[in-house]
C-alpha positions, 0 to 999 in steps of 0.5 A: 322242425318236423312238419306235421301232417293231420292225423287221419280221423282227427283234427288237432286245433291250435286252442288257446289255454291259460299259460299256467295250465300247460303241463304234462299229464300223468302217465299219458303225455301224448296221444297213443297212435292207432296203427291201421291193420295191414291187409294180407296182400300188404304183408306179402308185398312187404315180405317180398320187398325184404327178401329182395332187399336182402338179396341185393345187399348181401349179393348172395346170388353173386357167388351162388346159383348165379345162373338161375337169375333168382334176383330178377324173379324177386325183383318182378315180384317186389315190383308187383308188390308196390300196388299192395302197399301205399303207392300214393305215399311214395308218389307224394314224397319229395324224394320221389321227385328228386329220384325221378329227376335223377333217373330222367337226367341220366336218361337224357345224358345217355342220348348225348353219350359218346357210346349210347350202348354202354351208357344204356346199361347204367340207365337200366341199373338206375331204373331198377334202383328207382323201382326198389326205392318206390317199393320201399316208400310204398311198403314202409308205412310205419316206424316198425316197417322202417326198423324191419328194413334196417334190420334186413340190411344189417342181416344182409351185410353180416351175411356178406361178411360171412360169405367172404370166409368161404367165397373170398379171394386174395386180391394182392393181399386184400379180401373180396368175394371172387365175383360180383359187386363185392369183387371190388374190395373197396365197394365191399368195405363201403357196404360193410361200413354202412351196416355197422350203425344198423347193428349198433341200433339193434344192439341198443334195442336188444336184451342182454343176450341179444347184445352179446350176439350183436357184438359178435356180428359187429366183430365179424363185420369189422374184421372182414372190413379191415381185411379188405384193405380199403383206405377210403373205407378206413377214413369213412370208419374214422369219420363215422366213429367221430360223429357217433362219439359226438352224438353220445353221452359221456358214459356212452363215449367212454364205452364206445372208445374202449370198445373201438380200441379193443376191437381195432387192436384185436383186428390189427393183430390178426391182419397180415403185415402188408395190410397193417402197412397199407393203412398208413400208405397214402402217398409214400411207401414205407421205406423199410418194406422190402421184397414183394411187400415193398412192391405192393406198398409202392404200388399203393402209393402210386395208386393214391397219387394216381387217384388225385390225377384222376380227380383233376382229369374228371374236373377238367372233363366237367369243365369241357362238358358242363351240361350233359357230361360225356355219358354214364360210364364213359369217363375212362374211355374218353380219358384214354382217347384224350391222352392218346390224342395228346401223345401221353401214351397209355393212361389205363382204363380207370374210373374217377374213384370219386362218385361226385366227380364221376357224376359231374364228368359223366352226367354234367353239373346238373347230375352232380347237383341232383345227387347232392340235393338227394343227400342234403334232403336226407340229412335235412329231414332226419335232422328235423325229426331229431330237433323235434325230439329235443323240443319241450312240446313233444315227447318222441319215443326213444326208439324213433330218435335212435333210429334217426341217429343211426340212420344218419350215421349210415348216410355219413358213411355212404357220403364219405366213402363216395369220395373214394369210389365211383358208385354214383349209380349205386343202389345204395343211394336209392335205398338209403334215400327211400328208407329216410323218406319212409322214416320221415313220413312215419314221423309226419303222421305220428307227430301230432300224436307225440305232442304233449297234451295240456292239463286243463283246469276244472274251471276252463269251459268244457265246450271250448276244449277240442274233442281230440284233446278231451279224449287225451287229457284230464282236468287238473283237479280231476286228476288229483281227485282220482289219485286221491281216491286210488290212495284211499 
């Protein structure tokens, strides 16, 4: 269950009350939180953080004005904004320790890399991701801040989906942006899938008109997602959808099922024949496919079988280099050199297509364990908040629980898609971990305020009631008396 922190300016004591007196109090079952007013510099720093987060998630400057280095300008401003937030909160987080270990260990493996110059680029990217994570944990001090960050990511990903209509290209029948991070259809699909739970969260919290708008955004994301032709993304969508249905009520399950069937059928009707066949082509091509489509499907089947071999090669490389691996980003080159030495011919310059074997083969088993510890920590702290919400001792606001549920769904999407992509050094791991940390820290601070206050009998000695509780509760007989006076 959630580990509670002492609320600033108050002390919550474990006073002993008569068993029969522990009942919720009228219309105020928990202490109302008093949020600290942010200073202008804090507001500016958090605004810059959201702008930079939008830029790196939407990748808008990958396809527009890329020569101006606008993301780097906002990165510097965002980094300076850390000091305007709450850097102490970020430094005290256990996630900061894990992320520091990850960054430090990647730096250690660079020293032992087979090509230090090539590996150094991955460490620099990881350093930028680390600074962004610290900025998120320092800037997001309340639940409202966490929701704003989630909303920023949602808007960034629907923007990326819309960019594909103008800047998208056809890569052997699959949709991607013409350059940049989302130039890989698989990475594009993974990012879009992570955004879906966030749009469902916005939809659930919105008015009727806002729900219609969110539904349209979800339709756009699903359509572009399917156009990428990512089979790993399709598996991630299926698993995330199953978890969403499992967490929902019976009524919500029926609604989600009907909407899913309607959207998927509609989207598939708009997809080319090749993409419809590709989603069912994992190990063997469709026998009836002919011509150019048949060649593509045959290549798809060969690609799926080849990825299994890449995983085995990565495991073999991990066994031979268990401590520091072969260096960040060096799996493809070392595999090619090993195949050449064994006389196997040209095996191509391929990455592992699995983030977990990528980390184990390139940064050793310690690198893999740090990544797993990061994901485990995220799921653990979100689960602790959700378990607190099911406790009879607390009344956690519904929007807090909804945010935890959909944040966990986004983490599930990331964790599953990571099985099919080499994204172990991706900013998404740092961003999702930082938002999870901010969410948990906000829960720790508000936990005592959600505790249901007991009703104290009039006969209970007033001097034994803790002062914070006196301000939040009424004696049971007094409560009844006040209600009687109101009726008269």
